[in-house]
C-alpha positions in Angstrom: 0.0 0.0 0.0 2.9 2.4 0.8 4.5 1.7 -2.5 1.2 2.5 -4.3 1.0 5.8 -2.5 4.5 6.8 -3.6 3.8 5.7 -7.2 0.7 7.9 -7.2 2.8 10.8 -5.8 5.5 10.5 -8.5 2.8 10.3 -11.3 1.1 13.4 -10.1 4.4 15.3 -10.1 5.4 14.0 -13.5 2.1 14.7 -15.3 2.0 18.1 -13.6 4.8 19.2 -15.9 2.8 18.8 -19.1 -0.3 20.4 -17.6 1.8 23.5 -16.8 3.2 23.6 -20.4 -0.3 23.3 -21.8 -1.6 26.0 -19.6 1.3 28.3 -20.6 0.1 28.2 -24.2 -3.2 29.8 -23.2 -3.3 33.5 -24.1 -3.3 35.7 -20.9 -4.7 39.2 -20.6 -2.3 41.8 -22.0 -0.1 39.0 -23.4 2.2 39.5 -26.3 1.7 37.3 -29.3 4.3 37.0 -32.1 2.3 39.3 -34.4 1.8 42.0 -31.7 5.5 41.8 -30.9 6.4 42.3 -34.6 4.0 45.1 -35.0 5.3 47.0 -31.9 9.0 46.4 -32.8 8.6 47.7 -36.4 6.6 50.7 -35.1 8.8 51.7 -32.2 12.4 50.8 -33.0 14.6 53.7 -34.1 16.5 52.0 -36.9 13.3 51.7 -38.9 12.7 55.5 -38.6 16.3 56.1 -39.5 16.0 54.1 -42.8 12.8 56.0 -43.6 14.5 59.4 -43.1 17.4 58.3 -45.2 15.0 57.5 -48.0 13.2 60.7 -47.6 16.5 62.6 -47.9 17.1 60.8 -51.2 13.7 61.8 -52.5 14.6 65.4 -51.6 17.8 65.1 -53.6 15.7 64.0 -56.6 13.8 67.2 -56.3 17.1 69.1 -56.1 18.3 67.5 -59.3 15.0 68.3 -61.0 15.4 72.0 -60.1 18.2 72.2 -62.7 15.7 71.7 -65.5 13.5 74.7 -64.3 14.1 78.4 -64.8 15.4 80.5 -61.9 14.4 84.1 -61.1 16.4 86.4 -58.8 15.6 89.8 -57.4 18.6 92.1 -57.2 18.9 95.7 -56.0 22.1 97.8 -55.8 23.5 101.2 -55.3 26.9 102.4 -56.6 28.7 105.7 -56.0 31.1 106.5 -58.9 34.0 109.0 -58.9 35.6 111.1 -60.0 32.9 113.1 -61.7 33.2 113.0 -65.5 31.9 115.9 -67.5 32.0 117.2 -71.1 32.5 121.0 -71.2 30.8 122.8 -74.0 31.3 126.6 -74.4 28.4 128.7 -73.4 26.6 125.7 -72.1 26.3 123.8 -68.8 28.7 120.9 -68.4 27.3 117.5 -69.5 27.7 114.6 -67.1 28.8 111.4 -68.9 27.4 109.2 -66.1 25.6 109.8 -62.8 27.5 109.8 -59.6 24.8 107.9 -57.8 23.7 104.8 -59.6 20.6 102.8 -58.7 19.7 99.4 -60.1 16.6 97.3 -59.2 15.7 94.4 -61.5 14.5 90.8 -61.8 16.8 88.3 -63.6 15.6 85.0 -65.1 17.9 82.2 -66.3 16.9 79.1 -68.2 18.9 76.3 -69.8 17.2 76.0 -73.2 19.0 72.8 -74.4 21.9 70.7 -73.0 21.5 67.5 -75.0 19.5 65.8 -72.2 22.2 66.3 -69.5 19.9 67.8 -66.9 17.2 65.2 -67.5 19.7 62.4 -67.3 21.0 63.8 -64.0 17.4 63.7 -62.6 17.0 60.1 -63.8 20.3 59.1 -62.0 19.1 60.8 -58.8 15.7 59.1 -59.0 17.2 55.7 -59.7 19.6 56.0 -56.7 16.6 56.9 -54.6 15.0 53.7 -55.7 18.2 51.9 -54.7 17.9 53.3 -51.2 14.2 52.6 -50.7 14.7 48.8 -50.2 16.9 49.6 -47.2 13.7 50.2 -45.3 12.5 46.7 -45.9 16.0 45.3 -45.2 15.9 47.0 -41.8 12.4 45.7 -41.2 13.4 42.2 -42.1 16.4 42.1 -39.8 14.5 43.7 -37.0 11.6 41.2 -37.4 14.0 38.3 -37.3 15.6 39.6 -34.1 12.1 39.9 -32.6 11.2 36.3 -33.7 14.4 34.9 -32.2 13.9 36.7 -28.9 10.2 35.8 -28.7 10.6 32.1 -29.3 13.8 31.9 -27.2 11.8 33.2 -24.2 9.1 30.7 -24.9 11.7 27.9 -25.2 13.5 28.8 -21.9 10.3 29.2 -20.0 9.1 25.7 -21.1 12.6 24.4 -20.3 12.6 25.9 -16.8 9.1 24.5 -16.1 10.3 21.1 -17.1 13.5 21.5 -15.0 11.4 22.5 -12.0 9.4 19.4 -12.4 12.5 17.3 -12.7 14.0 18.8 -9.5 10.7 18.2 -7.7 10.7 14.5 -8.8 14.3 14.2 -7.6 13.5 15.9 -4.3 10.6 13.6 -3.8 12.7 10.6 -4.6 15.4 11.8 -2.1 12.8 12.0 0.6 11.5 8.6 -0.2 15.0 7.2 -0.3 15.8 8.7 3.2 12.8 6.8 4.6 13.9 3.6 2.9 17.4 4.0 4.5 15.8 4.1 7.9 14.0 0.8 7.2 17.1 -0.7 5.7 15.6 -1.2 2.2 17.9 1.4 0.6 21.6 2.4 0.8 23.4 5.7 1.2 24.6 5.3 -2.4 21.0 5.8 -3.6 20.7 9.0 -1.6 24.1 10.3 -2.8 23.2 9.6 -6.4 20.0 11.5 -6.1 21.7 14.5 -4.4 24.2 14.7 -7.3 21.4 14.7 -9.8 19.6 17.5 -7.9 22.8 19.6 -7.9 23.3 19.1 -11.6 19.6 19.9 -12.3 19.8 23.1 -10.2 22.9 24.2 -12.1 21.2 23.6 -15.4 18.2 25.6 -14.2 20.5 28.5 -13.2 21.9 28.6 -16.8 18.4 28.5 -18.2 17.2 31.4 -16.0 20.2 33.5 -17.0 19.5 32.9 -20.7 15.8 33.7 -20.2 16.7 37.0 -18.5 19.0 38.0 -21.4 16.3 37.2 -24.0 13.7 39.2 -22.0 16.1 42.2 -21.9 16.5 41.8 -25.7 12.7 41.7 -26.3 12.1 44.7 -24.0 14.7 46.7 -26.0 13.1 45.7 -29.3 9.6 46.5 -28.2 10.5 49.6 -26.2 9.1 48.2 -23.0 10.0 49.5 -19.5 12.3 47.3 -17.4 9.6 47.0 -14.7 7.0 45.8 -17.2 6.6 41.9 -17.2 7.1 40.1 -20.5 3.9 38.1 -20.9 4.2 36.2 -24.1 1.7 33.7 -25.5 2.2 31.4 -28.4 3.2 28.0 -29.7 6.0 26.6 -31.8 5.6 25.7 -35.5 5.7 22.0 -36.1 4.7 21.7 -39.8 6.4 22.9 -43.0 5.0 25.5 -45.4 5.1 23.0 -48.3 7.3 25.3 -50.5 9.6 23.7 -53.1 13.2 24.8 -53.3 13.0 26.0 -56.9 9.9 28.0 -56.2 11.6 29.5 -53.1 14.6 30.5 -55.1 12.4 32.1 -57.8 10.5 34.1 -55.2 13.7 35.2 -53.5 15.3 36.5 -56.7 12.1 38.5 -57.2 11.4 39.8 -53.7 14.7 40.1 -51.8 15.2 43.8 -51.1 19.0 43.4 -51.3 18.8 42.2 -54.9 16.3 44.9 -55.8 18.6 47.6 -54.4 21.6 46.1 -56.2 19.8 46.1 -59.6 18.6 49.7 -59.0 22.2 50.7 -58.3 23.4 48.9 -61.4 20.8 50.8 -63.5 21.9 54.1 -61.8 25.5 53.3 -62.7 24.6 52.9 -66.4 22.8 56.2 -66.3 25.7 57.9 -64.6 28.0 56.7 -67.3 25.7 58.3 -69.9 25.5 61.5 -67.9 29.3 61.8 -67.8 29.6 61.2 -71.5 27.2 64.2 -72.1 29.7 66.5 -70.3 31.4 67.3 -73.7 28.1 68.5 -75.3 27.3 72.2 -75.8 24.9 74.1 -73.7 22.4 76.8 -74.8 21.1 79.0 -72.1 19.0 82.2 -72.0 18.9 85.2 -69.7 16.3 88.0 -69.3 16.2 91.0 -67.0 13.7 93.7 -66.3 13.9 96.4 -63.7 14.5 100.1 -62.8 17.7 102.0 -63.3 19.1 105.4 -63.8 21.9 106.6 -66.1 19.9 106.9 -69.3 19.9 109.9 -71.5 18.6 112.6 -71.7 18.2 112.7 -67.9 20.9 110.5 -66.2 19.4 110.8 -62.7 15.9 109.7 -63.7 15.1 106.1 -62.8 13.5 104.3 -65.8 12.3 100.9 -66.7 14.7 98.8 -68.7 15.0 95.2 -70.0 17.6 92.9 -71.6 17.4 89.4 -73.1 20.0 87.2 -74.7 21.1 83.6 -75.5 24.5 82.1 -74.7 26.1 79.1 -76.4 28.8 77.3 -74.4 30.9 74.7 -76.3 33.6 72.7 -74.3 36.7 72.6 -76.4 39.3 71.1 -74.1 39.0 70.1 -70.4 42.3 68.4 -69.8 40.7 65.0 -70.5 38.7 65.3 -67.3 35.6 63.9 -69.0 37.6 61.0 -70.4 38.8 60.0 -66.9 35.2 60.4 -65.5 33.9 58.1 -68.2 36.6 55.5 -67.3 35.6 55.7 -63.7 31.9 55.4 -64.5 32.6 52.3 -66.7 34.4 50.7 -63.7 31.5 51.6 -61.4 29.0 50.1 -63.8 31.0 46.8 -64.0 31.3 46.8 -60.2 27.5 47.2 -59.8 26.9 44.4 -62.3 29.2 42.1 -60.3 27.3 43.0 -57.1 24.1 41.9 -58.7 25.6 38.6 -59.7 27.1 38.1 -56.3 23.7 38.8 -54.6 21.9 36.3 -56.9 24.5 33.6 -56.0 24.4 34.4 -52.3 20.6 34.4 -52.2 20.4 31.1 -54.0 22.9 29.5 -51.6 21.1 31.0 -48.7 17.8 29.4 -49.8 19.5 26.0 -50.2 21.1 26.3 -46.7 17.7 27.2 -45.2 16.1 24.1 -46.8 19.0 22.0 -45.4 18.4 23.4 -41.9 14.7 23.0 -42.2 14.9 19.4 -43.4 17.3 18.6 -40.6 15.1 20.2 -38.1 12.1 18.3 -39.4 14.0 15.0 -39.3 15.1 15.7 -35.7 11.5 16.6 -34.7 10.2 13.4 -36.2 12.9 11.4 -34.5 12.4 12.9 -31.0 8.6 12.4 -31.3 9.3 8.7 -31.7 11.8 8.8 -28.8 9.1 10.4 -26.6 6.8 7.5 -27.6 9.5 5.0 -26.7 10.2 6.8 -23.4 6.5 6.8 -22.6 6.3 3.0 -23.3 9.4 2.4 -21.1 7.8 4.4 -18.3 4.6 2.4 -18.6 6.6 -0.8 -18.5 8.6 0.4 -15.5 5.4 1.4 -13.7 3.9 -2.0 -14.2 7.1 -3.7 -13.0 7.3 -1.4 -10.0 3.7 -2.2 -9.0 4.6 -5.9 -9.3 7.5 -5.4 -7.0 10.2 -6.3 -9.5 11.7 -2.8 -10.0 13.3 -0.4 -7.6 12.0 3.1 -7.2 15.3 4.6 -8.5 14.8 2.7 -11.7 11.3 4.0 -12.0 12.7 7.5 -11.4 15.2 6.9 -14.2 12.3 6.1 -16.6 10.4 9.2 -15.5 13.5 11.4 -15.9 14.2 9.9 -19.4 10.7 10.8 -20.5 11.1 14.4 -19.1 14.4 14.8 -21.0 12.8 13.5 -24.2 10.0 16.1 -23.8 12.7 18.8 -23.4 14.3 17.6 -26.5 11.0 17.8 -28.3 10.5 21.4 -27.2 14.0 22.2 -28.4 13.4 20.5 -31.7 10.1 22.5 -32.2 12.1 25.7 -31.3 14.8 25.0 -33.8 12.2 24.0 -36.5 10.3 27.3 -35.8 13.3 29.5 -36.2 14.3 27.5 -39.4 10.8 28.3 -40.9 11.2 32.0 -40.2 14.8 31.9 -41.6 13.4 30.5 -44.8 10.7 33.2 -45.0 13.3 35.9 -44.5 15.6 34.3 -47.2 12.6 34.3 -49.6 11.9 38.0 -49.0 8.6 37.2 -47.5 7.2 40.1 -45.5 6.1 37.8 -42.7 5.9 40.6 -40.2 2.8 41.9 -41.9 -0.5 40.5 -40.6 -1.7 39.5 -44.1 1.6 37.8 -44.9 1.6 35.4 -41.9 
């Protein structure tokens, strides 16, 4: 009867672990889900705002380049005192001033480039294309930040499950130690059994300390990413992924080569480099510009001091003849930059393809481990059932029953770890494909 009571006690402790894990998956009030964590991180974290401001600055530079194609109008006003006085003396008449001593000039001046063989327009196109190359940096920042959030979120989930399991293991060992101490008093157990259990408890407590330290660091990381106060508890709710998305490698590579922001930016930079080469080549072309002024000024006959309206208009042709081969050197530099940009695109394509293949290798390995550990859990459960039957029949010592219970607990921990690794592998594949998984409609 006493043996039956201890068996019941061990069973209640053991199965309490999995009820705690199941209850931990229930969403609590004000809990943080993976989607709410992603939404908050992408909304609050400074690096996202920095990348947006960088892109806005590039858009402003496009407008600055476009200003060169538009006319400019200036208002100018000036006063000049000239000396010495210059006069023409005519006998029997008053001296005639050749120019006024006090000169006033107020006018509007307009300038406009009539034709420059498309140089200004090409400069605008280059600036616009470089702005397009900067825009994917926003998505790159979002993707990296989202992955950090995913890793911190599921790491917290993993360590909390692991600590719960470790607590249950320690409780089982403590109960076994108490039971062994009573058996020693009756002479049915030895000090060796007690010493063995004490060593196991010390090892389990050391492992729990490491798990708690890792949990604390991940909570600090998640608080930083979400902008949470240090005093605010991190209440997360969620489960691990245990099924594949069903995507084929070839399809994943095709999607990645279309959607990856790094490749989009590299191709835009390559296009900008080609445009820059064309722009430099236009530096040897002539330029036709116009100028027009209208204003008020004195110094006109017959009354030099009277301020009168006046205007002027003209065209200017500027033809570069020799610039010390500056343009030639610029063209050579632009050619090298264009080739470099093309090589970067090629490198990105190869790197993305290799990354997708590596993600599938990791995912397949994680899936295989998950399937293996699920079978191991089944075997450990069967071994525990057998040990329980033999213990009830009196053919098995309680320490051997504890070994079977501990083995099942460890298999459950390995299963949680396998689900954790599989989940991160799934998100790594989404990131490699350029999937905007942080958006609600992309999950």
